[in-house]
C-alpha positions as CSV (number, residue, x, y, z in Angstrom):
1,M,-54.3,-48.1,-56.9
2,P,-54.4,-44.9,-54.9
3,T,-52.7,-41.8,-56.4
4,N,-49.6,-40.2,-54.9
5,D,-51.6,-37.3,-53.6
6,S,-53.8,-39.6,-51.6
7,Q,-50.9,-41.5,-50.1
8,M,-50.0,-40.6,-46.5
9,N,-47.5,-42.2,-44.2
10,D,-48.1,-42.9,-40.6
11,S,-46.3,-39.8,-39.3
12,Q,-48.3,-37.5,-41.5
13,I,-51.5,-39.0,-40.3
14,Q,-50.5,-38.6,-36.7
15,Q,-49.5,-34.9,-37.4
16,S,-52.8,-34.3,-39.1
17,N,-54.7,-35.7,-36.2
18,V,-52.8,-33.5,-33.8
19,N,-53.5,-30.4,-35.8
20,T,-57.2,-31.4,-36.1
21,D,-57.4,-31.7,-32.3
22,K,-56.3,-28.1,-32.0
23,L,-58.9,-26.7,-34.3
24,P,-62.1,-25.3,-32.8
25,V,-65.3,-27.2,-33.5
26,N,-67.7,-25.7,-36.0
27,G,-65.5,-22.6,-36.2
28,S,-65.3,-20.2,-39.1
29,R,-62.1,-19.6,-41.1
30,S,-61.3,-16.4,-39.2
31,E,-61.8,-18.1,-35.8
32,T,-59.5,-20.9,-37.0
33,R,-56.9,-18.3,-38.1
34,D,-57.1,-16.6,-34.7
35,F,-56.7,-19.9,-32.9
36,E,-53.6,-20.8,-35.0
37,N,-52.0,-17.4,-34.1
38,K,-52.6,-18.0,-30.4
39,S,-51.2,-21.5,-30.8
40,S,-48.0,-20.2,-32.3
41,K,-47.6,-17.7,-29.5
42,T,-48.1,-20.4,-27.0
43,D,-45.4,-22.5,-28.7
44,D,-43.0,-19.5,-28.6
45,F,-43.8,-19.1,-24.9
46,E,-43.1,-22.7,-24.3
47,T,-39.7,-22.3,-26.1
48,D,-38.8,-19.3,-24.0
49,G,-39.9,-21.1,-20.9
50,S,-37.4,-23.9,-21.8
51,K,-34.7,-21.3,-22.0
52,T,-35.7,-19.9,-18.6
53,G,-35.6,-23.4,-17.2
54,E,-32.1,-23.8,-18.6
55,F,-31.0,-20.6,-16.9
56,E,-32.5,-21.6,-13.6
57,A,-30.8,-25.0,-13.9
58,S,-27.4,-23.3,-14.5
59,K,-28.1,-20.9,-11.7
60,S,-28.9,-23.7,-9.3
61,A,-25.7,-25.4,-10.5
62,T,-23.7,-22.3,-9.6
63,D,-25.4,-22.2,-6.2
64,K,-24.4,-25.8,-5.6
65,Q,-20.8,-24.8,-6.5
66,N,-20.9,-22.0,-4.0
67,E,-22.2,-24.3,-1.4
68,L,-19.0,-26.3,-1.8
69,V,-17.1,-23.4,-0.2
70,H,-17.5,-23.8,3.5
71,L,-17.5,-20.4,5.2
72,D,-15.6,-19.8,8.4
73,P,-17.4,-18.8,11.6
74,W,-15.0,-15.8,11.8
75,Q,-16.1,-14.5,8.4
76,K,-17.3,-11.2,9.9
77,L,-14.0,-10.5,11.4
78,K,-12.5,-10.0,8.0
79,E,-14.3,-6.6,7.9
80,Y,-11.9,-5.3,10.6
81,T,-8.5,-6.7,9.5
82,D,-6.3,-7.4,6.5
83,S,-5.1,-10.5,8.2
84,R,-5.4,-13.8,6.3
85,I,-8.3,-15.3,8.4
86,A,-11.6,-17.0,7.7
87,L,-10.6,-18.0,4.2
88,G,-13.1,-20.8,4.0
89,R,-12.3,-24.1,2.4
90,V,-13.3,-26.4,-0.5
91,G,-12.8,-29.9,0.5
92,C,-9.4,-30.1,2.1
93,S,-8.0,-27.0,0.4
94,I,-8.7,-23.2,0.3
95,P,-10.9,-21.6,-2.4
96,T,-9.3,-20.4,-5.6
97,K,-9.8,-16.6,-4.9
98,P,-7.9,-16.6,-1.6
99,L,-5.2,-18.7,-3.2
100,L,-4.7,-16.2,-6.1
101,K,-4.8,-13.3,-3.6
102,F,-2.0,-14.9,-1.6
103,Q,0.1,-15.3,-4.7
104,L,-0.5,-11.6,-5.6
105,D,0.4,-10.4,-2.1
106,H,3.6,-12.5,-2.2
107,A,4.6,-11.0,-5.5
108,E,4.0,-7.5,-4.3
109,A,6.1,-8.1,-1.1
110,K,8.9,-9.5,-3.2
111,D,8.7,-6.5,-5.6
112,A,8.9,-4.1,-2.7
113,V,12.1,-5.6,-1.5
114,L,13.8,-5.7,-4.9
115,Q,12.5,-2.3,-6.1
116,D,15.1,0.4,-6.3
117,L,14.4,3.8,-4.8
118,D,13.2,6.4,-7.3
119,I,15.1,9.4,-5.9
120,E,13.9,11.8,-8.5
121,R,10.3,11.0,-7.8
122,L,10.9,11.2,-4.1
123,V,12.5,14.7,-4.3
124,N,9.7,16.0,-6.5
125,D,7.1,14.7,-4.1
126,L,9.0,16.3,-1.2
127,S,9.0,19.6,-3.0
128,T,5.3,19.4,-3.7
129,Q,4.2,18.2,-0.2
130,C,6.6,20.5,1.8
131,H,6.4,23.5,-0.5
132,L,10.2,23.7,-0.5
133,T,12.9,23.9,-3.1
134,F,15.6,21.4,-2.4
135,K,19.2,22.2,-3.3
136,D,21.3,19.1,-4.2
137,M,24.5,19.2,-2.1
138,D,26.1,16.2,-3.9
139,T,29.3,18.0,-5.0
140,E,30.6,21.5,-4.9
141,V,30.4,21.8,-8.7
142,E,26.8,20.7,-8.8
143,A,25.9,23.1,-5.9
144,E,27.4,26.0,-7.8
145,D,25.8,25.0,-11.1
146,S,22.4,24.7,-9.4
147,K,22.7,28.1,-7.7
148,K,21.0,30.0,-10.5
149,S,18.2,27.5,-10.9
150,D,17.6,27.6,-7.1
151,E,17.4,31.4,-7.2
152,Q,14.9,31.3,-10.0
153,S,12.8,28.8,-8.0
154,L,12.5,31.2,-5.0
155,D,9.6,32.9,-6.7
156,Q,7.6,29.7,-6.4
157,S,8.9,28.6,-2.9
158,D,9.4,30.3,0.4
159,E,12.5,28.5,1.3
160,V,15.5,26.5,-0.1
161,W,16.3,23.3,1.8
162,E,19.6,21.6,1.5
163,L,19.5,17.9,0.5
164,F,22.1,15.2,0.6
165,K,22.0,11.9,-1.3
166,V,24.2,9.2,0.4
167,M,24.8,5.5,-0.1
168,S,25.8,2.7,2.1
169,Q,28.6,0.2,1.3
170,A,25.9,-2.1,0.0
171,E,25.7,-0.6,-3.5
172,N,23.2,-3.1,-5.0
173,K,20.3,-5.2,-3.8
174,S,22.3,-8.5,-3.7
175,D,24.9,-7.1,-1.4
176,Y,22.3,-5.4,0.7
177,L,20.4,-8.6,1.4
178,K,23.5,-10.8,1.8
179,R,25.6,-8.3,3.9
180,P,23.4,-6.4,6.4
181,D,26.6,-5.0,8.0
182,W,27.5,-3.1,4.8
183,G,24.1,-1.4,5.0
184,R,25.1,0.2,8.3
185,L,28.2,1.9,6.9
186,L,28.6,4.9,4.6
187,N,30.6,4.4,1.4
188,T,33.7,6.5,0.8
189,E,32.1,9.1,-1.5
190,S,29.2,9.8,0.9
191,S,31.6,10.2,3.9
192,E,33.7,12.7,1.9
193,K,30.5,14.6,0.9
194,L,29.5,15.1,4.5
195,E,33.0,16.1,5.5
196,Y,33.1,18.7,2.8
197,F,29.8,20.2,3.9
198,L,31.1,20.5,7.5
199,E,34.2,22.3,6.3
200,Q,32.1,24.8,4.3
201,S,29.5,25.4,7.0
202,G,32.0,25.5,10.0
203,T,33.1,22.9,12.4
204,D,31.2,24.3,15.3
205,K,27.8,24.1,13.6
206,S,25.3,21.6,15.1
207,Y,21.6,20.9,14.8
208,D,18.8,19.8,17.1
209,V,17.1,17.4,14.6
210,I,18.0,15.5,11.5
211,I,15.7,13.5,9.2
212,V,17.2,10.6,7.3
213,M,15.1,8.9,4.7
214,G,16.2,5.4,3.9
215,D,14.9,2.8,1.4
216,G,15.4,-0.1,3.7
217,L,13.5,-3.2,2.7
218,S,10.7,-1.4,1.0
219,A,11.5,1.6,-1.3
220,R,7.8,1.7,-2.1
221,A,6.9,2.5,1.5
222,L,9.3,5.5,1.5
223,E,8.1,6.8,-1.8
224,E,4.4,6.6,-0.9
225,N,4.5,7.7,2.8
226,G,7.8,9.6,3.3
227,P,7.0,12.9,1.7
228,K,3.7,13.2,3.5
229,L,5.3,12.4,6.8
230,V,8.1,14.9,6.3
231,A,5.5,17.6,5.4
232,E,3.8,16.9,8.7
233,L,7.0,16.9,10.8
234,L,8.8,20.0,9.6
235,P,6.1,22.5,10.8
236,L,6.0,20.7,14.2
237,F,9.8,20.9,14.6
238,K,9.8,24.6,13.7
239,E,7.1,25.3,16.2
240,E,9.3,23.8,18.9
241,G,12.1,26.1,17.8
242,W,14.4,23.2,16.9
243,S,17.2,23.7,14.3
244,I,16.9,21.2,11.5
245,A,19.8,19.7,9.6
246,P,19.8,19.2,5.8
247,L,17.5,16.4,4.7
248,V,19.3,13.2,3.9
249,I,18.2,10.4,1.4
250,A,20.1,7.2,1.9
251,T,20.0,4.2,-0.4
252,G,21.0,0.7,0.6
253,S,20.4,1.7,4.2
254,R,19.8,-0.1,7.4
255,V,18.5,1.6,10.5
256,A,22.0,2.1,12.0
257,L,23.2,4.0,9.0
258,G,21.4,7.0,10.4
259,D,23.6,7.0,13.5
260,K,26.7,7.7,11.4
261,I,25.0,10.5,9.6
262,A,23.7,12.1,12.7
263,E,27.1,11.9,14.3
264,R,28.8,13.5,11.4
265,L,26.4,16.4,11.1
266,K,26.3,16.8,14.9
267,A,22.5,16.4,15.3
268,K,21.2,15.7,18.8
269,M,17.9,14.0,17.7
270,L,17.8,11.5,14.9
271,V,14.6,10.7,13.0
272,M,15.1,7.7,10.7
273,L,12.3,7.0,8.2
274,I,12.8,3.6,6.6
275,G,10.9,1.1,4.6
276,E,10.0,-1.9,6.8
277,R,10.2,-5.6,5.9
278,P,7.0,-6.2,3.8
279,G,4.3,-8.4,5.1
280,L,1.9,-10.3,2.8
281,S,-0.7,-7.6,3.4
282,S,1.6,-4.6,3.9
283,P,4.2,-4.0,1.2
284,D,4.1,-0.2,1.9
285,S,4.7,-0.1,5.6
286,L,7.1,2.7,6.8
287,G,8.9,2.7,10.1
288,I,10.1,5.6,12.3
289,Y,13.2,5.1,14.4
290,Y,14.0,7.8,16.9
291,T,17.4,8.1,18.7
292,W,18.7,10.7,21.2
293,D,22.4,11.5,20.8
294,A,22.9,8.9,18.1
295,H,26.5,7.8,17.5
296,T,28.4,4.9,15.9
297,D,28.0,2.6,19.0
298,S,24.3,3.2,19.3
299,H,22.3,-0.1,19.6
300,D,18.6,-1.1,19.3
301,A,17.8,-0.6,23.0
302,M,18.6,3.1,22.5
303,R,15.9,3.6,19.9
304,N,12.2,4.1,19.9
305,C,10.2,2.7,17.0
306,I,6.8,3.7,15.5
307,S,5.9,1.1,12.9
308,N,3.3,0.4,10.2
309,V,2.9,4.0,9.1
310,R,0.7,3.8,6.0
311,A,-2.8,4.5,4.7
312,A,-4.1,1.1,5.9
313,G,-2.1,1.2,9.2
314,L,-1.1,4.1,11.5
315,P,-2.3,7.4,9.9
316,I,0.6,9.8,9.1
317,K,-0.8,12.6,11.2
318,M,-1.2,10.4,14.2
319,A,2.4,9.0,13.7
320,A,3.8,12.6,13.6
321,N,2.1,13.5,16.8
322,R,3.3,10.4,18.6
323,L,6.8,11.1,17.4
324,L,6.7,14.7,18.6
325,A,5.5,13.6,22.0
326,L,8.4,11.1,22.3
327,M,10.9,13.8,21.2
328,K,9.6,16.4,23.7
329,K,9.8,13.8,26.5
330,S,13.3,12.8,25.3
331,C,14.5,16.4,25.5
332,E,13.5,16.5,29.1
333,L,15.1,13.1,30.1
334,K,18.1,13.4,27.7
335,L,17.6,9.8,26.6
336,S,15.6,7.5,24.3
337,G,15.0,3.8,23.9
338,V,13.7,1.4,26.5
339,D,13.8,4.0,29.2
340,L,11.5,6.4,27.2
341,K,7.9,5.3,27.3
342,D,5.3,6.2,24.7
343,E,2.6,8.0,26.6
344,Q,0.8,9.5,23.7
345,E,-2.9,8.9,24.1
346,L,-4.7,7.3,21.1
347,P,-8.4,7.7,20.3
348,T,-10.5,4.8,21.6
349,L,-13.9,3.5,20.9
350,D,-16.8,5.3,22.5
351,Q,-17.8,3.0,25.4
352,S,-21.3,4.4,25.5
353,Q,-22.0,2.9,22.1
354,P,-23.3,-0.7,21.9
355,A,-20.7,-3.3,21.4
356,I,-20.1,-4.7,17.9
357,K,-21.2,-8.4,17.7
358,L,-18.5,-10.1,15.6
359,L,-19.8,-13.6,15.8
């Protein structure tokens, strides 16, 4: 009977044969050892190769998934617009990324409508951008109390500018959205505030221009673009020699609220800066409404509008120049609105350059 040491099962015999096949014929022990080392390295390479193969397989699977997204022929047009075009499709639906982007833009637009105006931030940004110190004219007591602090601020600023904060009869967002007519009327406190200012400054005092900054349907638009635009406008108005009324910040405001303010302060030209209704790609769009001789009965046909003032839209400097051109023409014709045409020339593409092939 064979001993246990001599017993070998079938698998061991097969493994022995395999190993024997790998050995060099008539080789020394050192040659055999070198051969075994090379064999082990070859085995490692084969293992790594299998990993590489797995990676390539996963990569090809990803490529196949990407191939499921059918690109739109207008894909290149996306480089020139924020419009929701050329989204592609997966089957009968849009890809996940454009869907999530749509949901984000919708949330930002909704937040822009419901966000309250941060007046403190707005005033601070105005002071920084315009290099002015603003004196709050809310009440007589506050004006007297702030006199000392304003005098101290003169060392850091060339000029003190009067500032009013007013509110419409729509005192919260719910009323503002449900009752647009309330947003066109000053509340009692704001009316009394303006009347008191007129009594103190003299009933015969009047101005050439007044700037009213309203939150409208996007407080974010006013906060981000308003201070920069005012900083561009004030020097232009001063160069024209126009007298400028105190700056007014209005909350819960519709466009027509500016008419009542301009009429009370006897300003000939009204510049109303107001947050526009947010779009799904423009929650920060600011509108400029200009009216000559604004009064309570002014209507939309008497206004000129410059819209989409923002970083991704109409640049602030260009908007300021367009407004100035309108105002100068308005002073000549003594009117505004549909009878006043915007003749400001805008920069155009160089026609000598080769046309851009979009498709």
